[in-house]
C-alpha positions as a Markdown table, in Angstrom:
| # | Residue | x | y | z |
|---|---|---|---|---|
| 1 | Unk | 71.2 | 13.3 | 127.5 |
| 2 | Unk | 69.4 | 16.4 | 128.8 |
| 3 | Unk | 70.8 | 18.7 | 126.1 |
| 4 | Unk | 70.2 | 16.0 | 123.4 |
| 5 | Unk | 66.5 | 15.7 | 124.3 |
| 6 | Unk | 66.2 | 19.5 | 124.5 |
| 7 | Unk | 67.8 | 19.9 | 121.1 |
| 8 | Unk | 65.6 | 17.2 | 119.6 |
| 9 | Unk | 62.5 | 18.9 | 120.9 |
| 10 | Unk | 63.5 | 22.3 | 119.5 |
| 11 | Unk | 64.4 | 20.9 | 116.2 |
| 12 | Unk | 60.6 | 20.6 | 115.5 |
| 13 | Unk | 59.7 | 24.0 | 116.8 |
| 14 | Unk | 58.5 | 27.0 | 114.7 |
| 15 | Unk | 56.0 | 29.0 | 116.6 |
| 16 | Unk | 54.1 | 28.6 | 119.8 |
| 17 | Unk | 50.6 | 29.3 | 120.8 |
| 18 | Unk | 47.2 | 27.8 | 120.5 |
| 19 | Unk | 45.1 | 30.9 | 120.8 |
| 20 | Unk | 44.7 | 33.7 | 118.3 |
| 21 | Unk | 43.7 | 36.3 | 120.9 |
| 22 | Unk | 47.0 | 36.2 | 122.8 |
| 23 | Unk | 49.1 | 38.3 | 120.4 |
| 24 | Unk | 48.9 | 41.7 | 118.9 |
| 25 | Unk | 46.4 | 41.0 | 116.0 |
| 26 | Unk | 48.4 | 43.3 | 113.6 |
| 27 | Unk | 52.0 | 42.4 | 114.5 |
| 28 | Unk | 53.6 | 39.1 | 113.4 |
| 29 | Unk | 56.7 | 40.1 | 115.4 |
| 30 | Unk | 54.6 | 39.9 | 118.6 |
| 31 | Unk | 53.7 | 36.3 | 117.5 |
| 32 | Unk | 57.4 | 35.5 | 117.1 |
| 33 | Unk | 58.2 | 37.0 | 120.5 |
| 34 | Unk | 55.6 | 34.8 | 122.1 |
| 35 | Unk | 57.1 | 31.9 | 120.3 |
| 36 | Unk | 60.4 | 32.4 | 122.0 |
| 37 | Unk | 58.8 | 32.6 | 125.5 |
| 38 | Unk | 56.4 | 29.7 | 125.1 |
| 39 | Unk | 59.0 | 27.4 | 123.5 |
| 40 | Unk | 61.1 | 27.9 | 126.6 |
| 41 | Unk | 58.1 | 27.1 | 128.9 |
| 42 | Unk | 56.9 | 24.0 | 127.1 |
| 43 | Unk | 60.4 | 22.5 | 126.5 |
| 44 | Unk | 61.4 | 23.0 | 130.1 |
| 45 | Unk | 58.1 | 21.4 | 131.2 |
| 46 | Unk | 58.7 | 18.2 | 129.2 |
| 47 | Unk | 62.4 | 18.3 | 129.8 |
| 48 | Unk | 61.7 | 18.0 | 133.6 |
| 49 | Unk | 59.3 | 15.0 | 133.0 |
| 50 | Unk | 61.8 | 13.3 | 130.8 |
| 51 | Unk | 64.7 | 13.9 | 133.1 |
| 52 | Unk | 62.7 | 12.3 | 135.9 |
| 53 | Unk | 62.1 | 9.2 | 133.9 |
| 54 | Unk | 65.7 | 9.2 | 132.7 |
| 55 | Unk | 66.9 | 9.1 | 136.4 |
| 56 | Unk | 64.5 | 6.3 | 137.0 |
| 57 | Unk | 66.0 | 4.5 | 134.0 |
| 58 | Unk | 69.6 | 5.1 | 135.2 |
| 59 | Unk | 68.7 | 3.6 | 138.6 |
| 60 | Unk | 67.2 | 0.5 | 136.9 |
| 61 | Unk | 70.4 | 0.0 | 134.9 |
| 62 | Unk | 72.4 | 0.3 | 138.1 |
| 63 | Unk | 70.2 | -2.2 | 139.8 |
| 64 | Unk | 70.5 | -4.6 | 136.9 |
| 65 | Unk | 74.3 | -4.7 | 137.3 |
| 66 | Unk | 74.1 | -5.9 | 140.9 |
| 67 | Unk | 71.0 | -8.1 | 140.5 |
| 68 | Unk | 71.6 | -11.7 | 141.4 |
| 69 | Unk | 68.5 | -13.7 | 140.9 |
| 70 | Unk | 66.8 | -14.3 | 137.6 |
| 71 | Unk | 63.5 | -13.1 | 139.1 |
| 72 | Unk | 65.1 | -9.7 | 140.0 |
| 73 | Unk | 66.6 | -9.3 | 136.6 |
| 74 | Unk | 63.3 | -10.1 | 134.8 |
| 75 | Unk | 61.4 | -7.6 | 137.0 |
| 76 | Unk | 64.0 | -4.9 | 136.4 |
| 77 | Unk | 64.0 | -5.6 | 132.6 |
| 78 | Unk | 60.2 | -5.2 | 132.6 |
| 79 | Unk | 60.6 | -2.0 | 134.5 |
| 80 | Unk | 63.2 | -0.8 | 132.0 |
| 81 | Unk | 60.8 | -1.5 | 129.1 |
| 82 | Unk | 58.0 | 0.4 | 130.9 |
| 83 | Unk | 60.1 | 3.5 | 131.6 |
| 84 | Unk | 61.7 | 3.5 | 128.2 |
| 85 | Unk | 58.2 | 3.3 | 126.7 |
| 86 | Unk | 57.1 | 6.2 | 129.0 |
| 87 | Unk | 60.0 | 8.3 | 127.8 |
| 88 | Unk | 59.2 | 7.5 | 124.2 |
| 89 | Unk | 55.5 | 8.5 | 124.8 |
| 90 | Unk | 56.6 | 11.7 | 126.5 |
| 91 | Unk | 58.7 | 12.6 | 123.5 |
| 92 | Unk | 55.8 | 11.8 | 121.2 |
| 93 | Unk | 53.5 | 13.9 | 123.3 |
| 94 | Unk | 56.0 | 16.7 | 123.2 |
| 95 | Unk | 56.3 | 16.6 | 119.5 |
| 96 | Unk | 52.5 | 16.6 | 119.2 |
| 97 | Unk | 52.1 | 19.6 | 121.5 |
| 98 | Unk | 54.8 | 21.5 | 119.7 |
| 99 | Unk | 53.4 | 20.6 | 116.3 |
| 100 | Unk | 50.0 | 22.1 | 117.5 |
| 101 | Unk | 51.7 | 25.2 | 118.8 |
| 102 | Unk | 53.9 | 25.9 | 115.7 |
| 103 | Unk | 51.0 | 25.1 | 113.3 |
| 104 | Unk | 48.4 | 27.3 | 114.9 |
| 105 | Unk | 50.9 | 30.1 | 115.5 |
| 106 | Unk | 52.0 | 29.8 | 111.9 |
| 107 | Unk | 48.3 | 30.1 | 110.9 |
| 108 | Unk | 48.1 | 33.2 | 113.0 |
| 109 | Unk | 51.0 | 34.7 | 111.1 |
| 110 | Unk | 49.2 | 33.9 | 107.8 |
| 111 | Unk | 46.1 | 35.7 | 109.1 |
| 112 | Unk | 48.1 | 38.8 | 110.0 |
| 113 | Unk | 50.1 | 38.9 | 106.8 |
| 114 | Unk | 46.9 | 38.5 | 104.7 |
| 115 | Unk | 45.4 | 41.5 | 106.4 |
| 116 | Unk | 48.6 | 43.5 | 105.7 |
| 117 | Unk | 48.5 | 42.4 | 102.0 |
| 118 | Unk | 44.8 | 43.4 | 101.7 |
| 119 | Unk | 45.7 | 46.7 | 103.3 |
| 120 | Unk | 48.5 | 47.2 | 100.8 |
| 121 | Unk | 46.0 | 46.3 | 98.0 |
| 122 | Unk | 43.7 | 49.1 | 99.2 |
| 123 | Unk | 46.7 | 51.4 | 99.5 |
| 124 | Unk | 47.8 | 50.9 | 95.9 |
| 125 | Unk | 44.2 | 51.2 | 94.6 |
| 126 | Unk | 44.0 | 54.6 | 96.3 |
| 127 | Unk | 47.2 | 56.1 | 95.0 |
| 128 | Unk | 47.5 | 58.5 | 92.1 |
| 129 | Unk | 46.0 | 57.1 | 88.9 |
| 130 | Unk | 47.5 | 57.5 | 85.4 |
| 131 | Unk | 44.8 | 60.1 | 84.7 |
| 132 | Unk | 45.8 | 62.1 | 87.8 |
| 133 | Unk | 49.5 | 61.8 | 86.9 |
| 134 | Unk | 48.7 | 63.0 | 83.4 |
| 135 | Unk | 46.8 | 66.0 | 84.9 |
| 136 | Unk | 49.8 | 67.0 | 86.9 |
| 137 | Unk | 52.4 | 66.5 | 84.2 |
| 138 | Unk | 50.7 | 67.6 | 81.0 |
| 139 | Unk | 50.5 | 71.4 | 80.4 |
| 140 | Unk | 47.4 | 70.8 | 78.2 |
| 141 | Unk | 45.5 | 70.0 | 81.4 |
| 142 | Unk | 46.1 | 73.4 | 82.9 |
| 143 | Unk | 43.4 | 76.1 | 82.1 |
| 144 | Unk | 46.1 | 78.8 | 82.1 |
| 145 | Unk | 48.0 | 77.1 | 79.3 |
| 146 | Unk | 44.8 | 76.2 | 77.4 |
| 147 | Unk | 43.8 | 79.8 | 77.5 |
| 148 | Unk | 47.2 | 80.9 | 76.2 |
| 149 | Unk | 47.0 | 78.4 | 73.4 |
| 150 | Unk | 43.7 | 79.7 | 72.3 |
| 151 | Unk | 45.0 | 83.3 | 72.3 |
| 152 | Unk | 48.0 | 82.3 | 70.2 |
| 153 | Unk | 45.8 | 80.6 | 67.7 |
| 154 | Unk | 43.6 | 83.7 | 67.4 |
| 155 | Unk | 46.6 | 86.0 | 67.0 |
| 156 | Unk | 48.8 | 83.8 | 64.8 |
| 157 | Unk | 49.8 | 84.5 | 61.2 |
| 158 | Unk | 47.2 | 82.6 | 59.3 |
| 159 | Unk | 49.4 | 82.2 | 56.2 |
| 160 | Unk | 52.3 | 80.6 | 58.1 |
| 161 | Unk | 50.3 | 78.7 | 60.7 |
| 162 | Unk | 49.3 | 75.1 | 60.7 |
| 163 | Unk | 46.9 | 72.9 | 62.8 |
| 164 | Unk | 48.0 | 69.9 | 64.7 |
| 165 | Unk | 46.3 | 66.5 | 64.3 |
| 166 | Unk | 44.2 | 65.1 | 67.1 |
| 167 | Unk | 47.0 | 62.9 | 68.2 |
| 168 | Unk | 49.8 | 65.5 | 68.1 |
| 169 | Unk | 47.5 | 68.0 | 69.8 |
| 170 | Unk | 47.6 | 66.0 | 73.0 |
| 171 | Unk | 51.3 | 65.6 | 73.0 |
| 172 | Unk | 52.6 | 68.1 | 75.6 |
| 173 | Unk | 56.0 | 68.9 | 74.0 |
| 174 | Unk | 54.6 | 69.3 | 70.5 |
| 175 | Unk | 51.7 | 71.4 | 71.9 |
| 176 | Unk | 54.2 | 73.7 | 73.7 |
| 177 | Unk | 56.4 | 74.0 | 70.6 |
| 178 | Unk | 53.4 | 75.0 | 68.4 |
| 179 | Unk | 52.2 | 77.5 | 71.0 |
| 180 | Unk | 55.5 | 79.2 | 71.1 |
| 181 | Unk | 55.7 | 79.1 | 67.3 |
| 182 | Unk | 52.3 | 80.8 | 67.1 |
| 183 | Unk | 53.5 | 83.4 | 69.7 |
| 184 | Unk | 56.6 | 84.3 | 67.7 |
| 185 | Unk | 54.5 | 84.9 | 64.5 |
| 186 | Unk | 51.6 | 86.5 | 66.4 |
| 187 | Unk | 50.5 | 90.1 | 66.3 |
| 188 | Unk | 51.0 | 90.5 | 70.0 |
| 189 | Unk | 53.3 | 93.2 | 71.3 |
| 190 | Unk | 56.4 | 92.3 | 73.4 |
| 191 | Unk | 54.6 | 93.4 | 76.6 |
| 192 | Unk | 51.6 | 91.2 | 75.8 |
| 193 | Unk | 53.9 | 88.2 | 75.0 |
| 194 | Unk | 55.7 | 88.7 | 78.3 |
| 195 | Unk | 52.4 | 88.9 | 80.2 |
| 196 | Unk | 51.2 | 85.6 | 78.6 |
| 197 | Unk | 54.5 | 83.9 | 79.4 |
| 198 | Unk | 54.3 | 85.1 | 83.0 |
| 199 | Unk | 51.0 | 83.4 | 83.4 |
| 200 | Unk | 52.3 | 80.0 | 82.4 |
| 201 | Unk | 56.1 | 80.1 | 83.1 |
| 202 | Unk | 55.8 | 78.0 | 86.3 |
| 203 | Unk | 53.4 | 75.6 | 84.8 |
| 204 | Unk | 55.6 | 74.9 | 81.7 |
| 205 | Unk | 58.7 | 74.7 | 83.8 |
| 206 | Unk | 57.2 | 72.2 | 86.2 |
| 207 | Unk | 55.5 | 70.0 | 83.7 |
| 208 | Unk | 58.4 | 69.8 | 81.3 |
| 209 | Unk | 60.9 | 69.2 | 84.0 |
| 210 | Unk | 58.9 | 66.7 | 86.0 |
| 211 | Unk | 56.9 | 64.8 | 83.3 |
| 212 | Unk | 59.2 | 61.8 | 83.0 |
| 213 | Unk | 59.7 | 61.6 | 86.7 |
| 214 | Unk | 56.0 | 61.7 | 87.5 |
| 215 | Unk | 55.4 | 59.0 | 84.9 |
| 216 | Unk | 58.2 | 56.9 | 86.5 |
| 217 | Unk | 56.3 | 57.2 | 89.8 |
| 218 | Unk | 53.1 | 56.0 | 88.2 |
| 219 | Unk | 54.6 | 53.0 | 86.4 |
| 220 | Unk | 56.7 | 51.9 | 89.3 |
| 221 | Unk | 53.7 | 52.1 | 91.6 |
| 222 | Unk | 51.8 | 50.0 | 89.1 |
| 223 | Unk | 54.6 | 47.5 | 89.3 |
| 224 | Unk | 54.4 | 47.4 | 93.1 |
| 225 | Unk | 50.6 | 46.9 | 92.8 |
| 226 | Unk | 51.1 | 44.0 | 90.4 |
| 227 | Unk | 53.7 | 42.5 | 92.8 |
| 228 | Unk | 51.3 | 42.8 | 95.7 |
| 229 | Unk | 48.6 | 41.0 | 93.6 |
| 230 | Unk | 51.1 | 38.1 | 93.2 |
| 231 | Unk | 51.7 | 38.1 | 96.9 |
| 232 | Unk | 48.0 | 37.9 | 97.5 |
| 233 | Unk | 47.7 | 34.9 | 95.2 |
| 234 | Unk | 50.7 | 33.2 | 96.9 |
| 235 | Unk | 49.4 | 33.6 | 100.4 |
| 236 | Unk | 46.0 | 32.2 | 99.4 |
| 237 | Unk | 47.7 | 29.2 | 97.8 |
| 238 | Unk | 49.9 | 28.8 | 100.9 |
| 239 | Unk | 46.8 | 28.7 | 103.1 |
| 240 | Unk | 45.2 | 26.1 | 100.9 |
| 241 | Unk | 48.4 | 23.9 | 101.2 |
| 242 | Unk | 48.7 | 24.7 | 104.9 |
| 243 | Unk | 45.2 | 23.5 | 105.8 |
| 244 | Unk | 45.0 | 20.6 | 103.4 |
| 245 | Unk | 46.5 | 18.1 | 105.7 |
| 246 | Unk | 43.9 | 18.8 | 108.4 |
| 247 | Unk | 41.0 | 18.5 | 106.0 |
| 248 | Unk | 40.0 | 22.2 | 105.9 |
| 249 | Unk | 38.8 | 23.0 | 102.4 |
| 250 | Unk | 37.6 | 26.7 | 102.5 |
| 251 | Unk | 39.6 | 29.4 | 100.9 |
| 252 | Unk | 41.6 | 32.0 | 102.9 |
| 253 | Unk | 39.2 | 34.7 | 101.7 |
| 254 | Unk | 36.1 | 32.8 | 102.8 |
| 255 | Unk | 37.7 | 31.8 | 106.1 |
| 256 | Unk | 38.4 | 35.5 | 106.8 |
| 257 | Unk | 35.0 | 36.8 | 105.7 |
| 258 | Unk | 33.2 | 34.2 | 107.8 |
| 259 | Unk | 35.6 | 34.4 | 110.7 |
| 260 | Unk | 35.9 | 30.6 | 110.6 |
| 261 | Unk | 39.3 | 30.3 | 112.3 |
| 262 | Unk | 37.8 | 28.2 | 115.2 |
| 263 | Unk | 36.9 | 25.5 | 112.6 |
| 264 | Unk | 40.6 | 25.4 | 111.5 |
| 265 | Unk | 41.7 | 25.0 | 115.1 |
| 266 | Unk | 39.2 | 22.2 | 115.7 |
| 267 | Unk | 40.4 | 20.4 | 112.6 |
| 268 | Unk | 43.9 | 20.7 | 113.9 |
| 269 | Unk | 42.9 | 19.2 | 117.3 |
| 270 | Unk | 41.2 | 16.3 | 115.5 |
| 271 | Unk | 44.2 | 15.7 | 113.4 |
| 272 | Unk | 46.5 | 15.6 | 116.4 |
| 273 | Unk | 44.2 | 13.2 | 118.2 |
| 274 | Unk | 44.5 | 10.8 | 115.2 |
| 275 | Unk | 48.3 | 11.3 | 115.0 |
| 276 | Unk | 48.7 | 10.3 | 118.7 |
| 277 | Unk | 47.1 | 6.9 | 118.1 |
| 278 | Unk | 48.8 | 6.3 | 114.8 |
| 279 | Unk | 52.0 | 4.3 | 114.7 |
| 280 | Unk | 55.1 | 3.7 | 112.6 |
| 281 | Unk | 55.1 | 5.1 | 109.0 |
| 282 | Unk | 51.6 | 6.3 | 109.2 |
| 283 | Unk | 52.4 | 8.5 | 112.2 |
| 284 | Unk | 55.6 | 9.7 | 110.7 |
| 285 | Unk | 53.8 | 10.7 | 107.5 |
| 286 | Unk | 51.2 | 12.7 | 109.5 |
| 287 | Unk | 53.9 | 14.5 | 111.3 |
| 288 | Unk | 55.6 | 15.5 | 108.1 |
| 289 | Unk | 52.3 | 16.6 | 106.6 |
| 290 | Unk | 52.0 | 19.4 | 109.2 |
| 291 | Unk | 55.7 | 20.2 | 109.4 |
| 292 | Unk | 56.2 | 20.8 | 105.6 |
| 293 | Unk | 53.7 | 23.7 | 105.4 |
| 294 | Unk | 55.7 | 25.5 | 108.1 |
| 295 | Unk | 58.7 | 25.5 | 105.8 |
| 296 | Unk | 56.5 | 26.9 | 103.1 |
| 297 | Unk | 55.4 | 29.7 | 105.5 |
| 298 | Unk | 59.0 | 30.6 | 106.2 |
| 299 | Unk | 59.6 | 30.9 | 102.4 |
| 300 | Unk | 56.6 | 33.2 | 102.1 |
| 301 | Unk | 57.8 | 35.3 | 105.0 |
| 302 | Unk | 61.1 | 35.8 | 103.2 |
| 303 | Unk | 59.1 | 36.8 | 100.0 |
| 304 | Unk | 57.0 | 39.2 | 102.0 |
| 305 | Unk | 60.0 | 40.8 | 103.7 |
| 306 | Unk | 61.7 | 41.3 | 100.4 |
| 307 | Unk | 58.6 | 42.9 | 99.0 |
| 308 | Unk | 58.2 | 45.3 | 101.9 |
| 309 | Unk | 61.9 | 46.3 | 101.8 |
| 310 | Unk | 61.6 | 46.9 | 98.0 |
| 311 | Unk | 58.4 | 48.9 | 98.5 |
| 312 | Unk | 59.9 | 51.1 | 101.1 |
| 313 | Unk | 62.9 | 51.9 | 98.9 |
| 314 | Unk | 60.7 | 52.7 | 96.0 |
| 315 | Unk | 58.8 | 55.3 | 98.0 |
| 316 | Unk | 62.0 | 56.8 | 99.3 |
| 317 | Unk | 63.0 | 57.1 | 95.7 |
| 318 | Unk | 59.6 | 58.8 | 94.9 |
| 319 | Unk | 60.2 | 61.3 | 97.7 |
| 320 | Unk | 63.6 | 62.2 | 96.3 |
| 321 | Unk | 62.1 | 62.6 | 92.8 |
| 322 | Unk | 59.3 | 64.9 | 94.0 |
| 323 | Unk | 61.7 | 67.0 | 96.1 |
| 324 | Unk | 64.0 | 67.4 | 93.1 |
| 325 | Unk | 62.0 | 70.2 | 91.5 |
| 326 | Unk | 64.4 | 73.1 | 91.8 |
| 327 | Unk | 62.0 | 75.9 | 91.3 |
| 328 | Unk | 59.4 | 74.8 | 93.8 |
| 329 | Unk | 59.8 | 77.8 | 96.1 |
| 330 | Unk | 59.3 | 80.5 | 93.5 |
| 331 | Unk | 56.5 | 78.5 | 91.8 |
| 332 | Unk | 54.8 | 77.3 | 95.0 |
| 333 | Unk | 51.5 | 79.3 | 94.5 |
| 334 | Unk | 51.1 | 78.0 | 90.9 |
| 335 | Unk | 51.9 | 74.3 | 91.5 |
| 336 | Unk | 48.9 | 71.9 | 91.3 |
| 337 | Unk | 47.2 | 70.7 | 94.4 |
| 338 | Unk | 47.6 | 67.2 | 93.1 |
| 339 | Unk | 51.4 | 67.5 | 93.3 |
| 340 | Unk | 51.3 | 68.5 | 96.9 |
| 341 | Unk | 48.8 | 65.7 | 97.7 |
| 342 | Unk | 51.1 | 63.2 | 96.0 |
| 343 | Unk | 54.0 | 64.3 | 98.2 |
| 344 | Unk | 51.8 | 63.9 | 101.2 |
| 345 | Unk | 50.7 | 60.5 | 100.1 |
| 346 | Unk | 54.2 | 59.3 | 99.6 |
| 347 | Unk | 55.2 | 60.5 | 103.1 |
| 348 | Unk | 52.3 | 58.5 | 104.5 |
| 349 | Unk | 53.3 | 55.5 | 102.4 |
| 350 | Unk | 56.9 | 55.6 | 103.7 |
| 351 | Unk | 55.6 | 55.7 | 107.3 |
| 352 | Unk | 53.3 | 52.7 | 106.6 |
| 353 | Unk | 56.1 | 50.6 | 105.0 |
| 354 | Unk | 58.3 | 51.4 | 108.0 |
| 355 | Unk | 55.7 | 50.6 | 110.7 |
| 356 | Unk | 52.4 | 49.0 | 109.6 |
| 357 | Unk | 53.9 | 46.8 | 106.9 |
| 358 | Unk | 57.3 | 46.3 | 108.3 |
| 359 | Unk | 59.1 | 43.0 | 107.7 |
| 360 | Unk | 58.7 | 39.9 | 110.0 |
| 361 | Unk | 61.7 | 39.5 | 112.2 |
| 362 | Unk | 62.7 | 35.9 | 111.6 |
| 363 | Unk | 66.1 | 36.5 | 110.1 |
| 364 | Unk | 69.4 | 35.7 | 111.7 |
| 365 | Unk | 69.2 | 34.1 | 115.2 |
| 366 | Unk | 65.4 | 33.7 | 115.1 |
| 367 | Unk | 65.6 | 31.8 | 111.8 |
| 368 | Unk | 68.2 | 29.5 | 113.3 |
| 369 | Unk | 65.9 | 28.8 | 116.2 |
| 370 | Unk | 63.0 | 28.0 | 113.8 |
| 371 | Unk | 64.9 | 25.8 | 111.4 |
| 372 | Unk | 67.6 | 24.1 | 113.5 |
| 373 | Unk | 66.6 | 24.4 | 117.1 |
| 374 | Unk | 69.5 | 26.7 | 118.1 |
| 375 | Unk | 68.3 | 28.9 | 120.9 |
| 376 | Unk | 69.5 | 31.7 | 123.1 |
| 377 | Unk | 67.8 | 30.6 | 126.3 |
| 378 | Unk | 69.3 | 27.1 | 126.5 |
């Protein structure tokens, strides 16, 4: 009976605290760790109360077997009804307290994850833009190459030369081809041509080798940013569904900006008070209404974890791409500052994905504890 009651209690448990201030405000894993500890505390507390009543009930059943008079039997039966009712009320009280704990702790996790998603939004907004990537990867953006182009135009064979259109003139490959064509037919001496090439050799080598890779970094970063926008929309919708049963109507963004979390907590207290006095189907429905959003939160945590894992892998890939330029050492002094800054930004991003944005640890055993009431401390 003891283990059955314990398992029944844990079946309803997700997370466990009724105060936002107790956990690390930036770490959902600290919230999960608190959950494990407080679940043990609260279940043991009610388990002790229920065990006491169960022993009382066992004694009444024993006394009923040896009772002789009708009056004794009636009194014992009335006692049995009373104790059974008290056990039922204790279980109801347990479920109510646990519902409050898991609901508010789930809300705390939503708050933490929302801050992380907003931080990611800021991160993606501050990374290299398409214009900056173009500046790094397009030789036409380098003054040394522009100067060389102008020299070749001035020294070219006017009869054999041609001018590019406005569109083709911005195309890096076409522009490079025309510049070399002009050089071949120019009046420059071999030494002058060698000198001109020496000024732009690293620039041309870097841009022509890395152009596609740098564009890949830009477009895949744009994809991550769009995915994060979707995450933001989803968590705001989750908060709306999560707080709907308790009658809270403000958006997650407004709740955050006005620091209105205490109102959400009070709404939850009021809801639980009503649930305690409700009976039958009505009470069961109220219980389900605050249990279902927890399942939605678990689904979102899985979504968040997958996104963070994906983001970390993307940035590891970007690092490999940027480190793949084989002439970096001999061209180091001529490489653009933006390239080195991009490498630094990606190192910082990898660190953030591994630490600041890391996944929420609710997989494996912890997920079983949340969903099925299986626990390690039983």
